[in-house]
C-alpha positions in Angstrom: 0.0 0.0 0.0 1.4 3.4 -1.0 2.2 5.8 1.8 0.0 8.7 2.3 1.6 12.1 1.8 2.5 14.0 4.9 0.3 16.7 6.2 2.1 19.9 7.1 -0.3 22.8 7.4 1.1 26.1 8.7 -0.2 26.9 12.2 -1.4 23.4 13.0 0.6 21.4 15.6 2.2 18.1 14.9 3.3 15.2 17.1 6.5 13.7 15.7 8.3 10.5 16.6 11.8 9.6 15.4 13.2 6.2 16.3 16.6 4.6 16.1 17.0 1.9 13.4 15.9 -1.5 14.8 15.1 0.4 18.0 18.8 0.7 18.7 20.2 3.5 20.8 20.5 6.9 19.1 21.9 8.6 22.2 24.8 7.1 24.2 25.5 10.0 26.5 24.2 13.4 27.7 26.6 15.0 25.3 24.8 13.3 22.4 21.5 14.6 23.6 22.9 18.1 24.0 24.2 17.9 20.4 20.8 16.8 19.1 19.0 19.5 21.0 21.4 22.1 19.7 20.8 21.2 16.0 17.1 20.8 16.7 17.0 24.4 17.9 19.1 25.7 15.0 17.1 23.8 12.4 13.7 24.8 13.9 14.6 28.5 13.8 15.8 28.2 10.2 12.6 26.5 9.1 10.2 28.5 11.2 9.0 25.6 13.4 8.1 26.2 17.0 9.1 23.5 19.5 6.5 23.2 22.2 7.4 19.9 23.9 9.9 17.1 23.6 11.4 14.0 25.3 14.7 12.5 24.3 14.8 8.8 25.1 17.6 6.3 24.6 16.4 5.1 21.3 13.7 7.5 20.2 12.5 11.1 20.3 9.1 12.7 20.7 8.4 16.3 19.6 5.3 18.5 19.7 5.8 21.3 17.1 4.0 23.9 15.0 5.3 24.7 11.5 4.7 28.1 10.0 5.6 27.2 6.4 4.6 24.3 4.1 6.9 21.3 4.7 8.7 23.1 7.5 8.7 20.0 9.7 10.2 17.8 7.0 12.9 20.3 6.2 13.7 20.7 9.9 14.0 17.0 10.4 16.1 16.5 7.3 18.7 19.1 8.3 18.7 17.9 11.9 19.2 14.4 10.8 22.2 15.2 8.5 24.0 17.1 11.3 23.3 14.6 14.0 24.1 11.4 12.1 27.4 12.9 10.9 28.2 13.7 14.5 27.1 10.3 15.9 29.0 8.3 13.3 32.1 10.3 13.8 31.9 10.1 17.6 31.4 6.3 17.7 33.4 5.4 14.6 30.5 3.9 12.8 28.9 4.1 9.4 25.5 3.8 7.9 22.0 4.9 8.9 20.9 5.8 12.4 17.2 6.4 12.1 14.4 3.9 11.3 13.2 5.2 8.0 11.3 8.5 7.9 9.9 10.0 11.0 6.2 9.5 11.9 3.8 12.3 12.6 0.2 13.4 13.0 -1.5 16.7 13.1 -3.0 17.6 16.5 -6.3 19.3 17.5 -4.9 22.0 19.7 -8.2 22.9 21.4 -9.1 19.4 22.5 -5.9 17.3 22.4 -2.8 19.3 22.6 -2.3 19.2 26.4 -3.0 15.4 26.4 -0.4 14.9 23.7 2.1 17.1 25.6 1.4 15.1 28.7 1.8 11.8 26.8 5.2 13.0 25.6 6.5 14.1 29.0 5.3 11.0 30.7 7.4 8.7 28.4 10.2 8.3 31.0 7.7 7.4 33.7 6.0 4.8 31.5 9.4 3.4 30.7 10.2 3.0 34.4 13.2 5.3 34.2 11.9 7.8 36.8 9.0 8.1 39.2 8.1 11.6 38.2 8.5 13.6 34.9 10.3 16.3 37.0 13.1 13.8 37.6 13.9 13.4 33.9 16.3 16.0 32.7 15.8 15.6 28.9 12.2 16.6 28.5 10.1 19.8 28.3 8.5 19.1 31.6 11.4 21.1 33.1 9.8 24.1 31.4 6.1 23.4 31.7 6.0 21.7 35.1 9.1 23.2 36.9 9.3 26.7 35.3 12.9 26.6 34.0 13.7 28.9 31.2 14.8 26.8 28.2 15.5 28.5 24.9 14.4 25.5 22.8 10.9 25.7 24.1 8.1 28.0 22.8 5.2 27.3 25.1 2.0 26.8 23.1 -0.9 29.3 23.5 -3.0 26.5 25.1 -0.4 26.1 27.8 -0.1 29.9 28.4 -3.8 30.1 29.0 -3.5 27.9 32.1 -2.7 31.0 34.1 -1.9 34.7 34.1 1.6 34.2 35.6 4.3 31.6 35.0 3.9 30.2 38.6 0.2 29.9 38.1 0.7 28.1 34.8 3.2 25.7 36.3 1.0 24.9 39.3 -2.0 24.3 37.1 0.0 22.2 34.6 1.3 19.9 37.4 -2.3 19.2 38.4 -2.8 17.6 35.0 -0.2 14.9 36.1 -2.0 13.8 39.2 -3.7 11.1 37.1 -2.3 9.1 34.3 -3.6 9.3 30.7 -6.5 6.9 30.1 -5.8 3.8 28.0 -8.1 5.0 25.2 -6.2 8.3 24.9 -2.8 6.5 24.9 -4.2 4.2 22.1 -5.6 7.1 20.1 -2.3 9.1 20.2 -0.3 6.1 19.2 -2.6 5.1 16.4 -2.8 8.6 14.9 0.9 9.1 15.0 2.0 5.7 13.7 -0.6 5.9 10.8 0.0 9.5 9.9 -3.6 10.4 10.7 -5.2 13.3 12.7 -5.4 13.4 16.5 -8.6 15.2 17.2 -12.4 15.2 17.2 -14.5 14.6 14.1 -14.9 18.3 13.4 -11.1 18.7 13.4 -10.6 15.7 11.2 -13.1 16.9 8.7 -11.5 20.3 8.5 -8.0 18.8 8.0 -9.3 16.6 5.2 -10.8 19.7 3.6 -7.6 21.7 3.9 -5.2 18.9 2.9 -7.2 17.0 0.3 -6.4 13.6 1.9 -8.0 11.3 4.4 -6.9 11.5 8.0 -9.0 8.6 9.4 -8.2 4.9 9.0 -10.2 3.0 6.4 -12.9 0.9 8.1 -12.3 -2.7 7.2 -15.4 -4.7 6.3 -15.9 -8.4 6.7 -13.4 -10.5 4.6 -15.2 -12.0 1.6 -15.5 -15.7 1.7 -13.4 -17.7 -0.7 -14.5 -20.8 -2.5 -12.4 -22.8 0.0 -14.4 -21.3 2.9 -17.7 -22.3 1.1 -16.5 -25.8 0.5 -15.4 -26.2 4.1 -18.8 -25.0 5.3 -20.5 -27.6 3.1 -18.4 -30.4 4.6 -19.1 -29.4 8.2 
């Protein structure tokens, strides 16, 4: 089945996942992550993409971004990839690819799903059993949203800024969102939309994205498999 074209609409957030090939490590040290974050910052500025949230895990990366140009996210990831793979191969005396094919992404309904997606991203280290609290993990945007540290990579999204009138109020209200875990249905919805390149949002949002992009953003509903002659013959024998 042919791959659907990416959706990159200026002003509409995207959830992006980039994995190491065969799920192998793409970061072996804090210096590696710092290098990746540096080139992510440089490439995002060059291609007019805002970085709202992230988590850098051992073998994959999650990003929540908003492009302001057509194909801005793809251009950002291409430049980032060239710089980082060159650095990683040189540092560890290796050759060949580092990433598992092209990155995966989905557009996100900011009004109804953005904070859930951001929470999903920042809870990755907790779900992986690496830390007990997202505040304990250094390489995620929770340090900005839930602790209040000033990080130049982060451009807080409007939806986050509306959580309070001061930074302290926003941090306090944001941390309240983490009192409970994400529901299993939401986890499944986020994963399915991202892995299949669909849209994460309500039906109204999906309809609008389909109108703007000219492509479907919902999985095809599978009907019952048609019976073969063999099936009919087996039924006759039973």
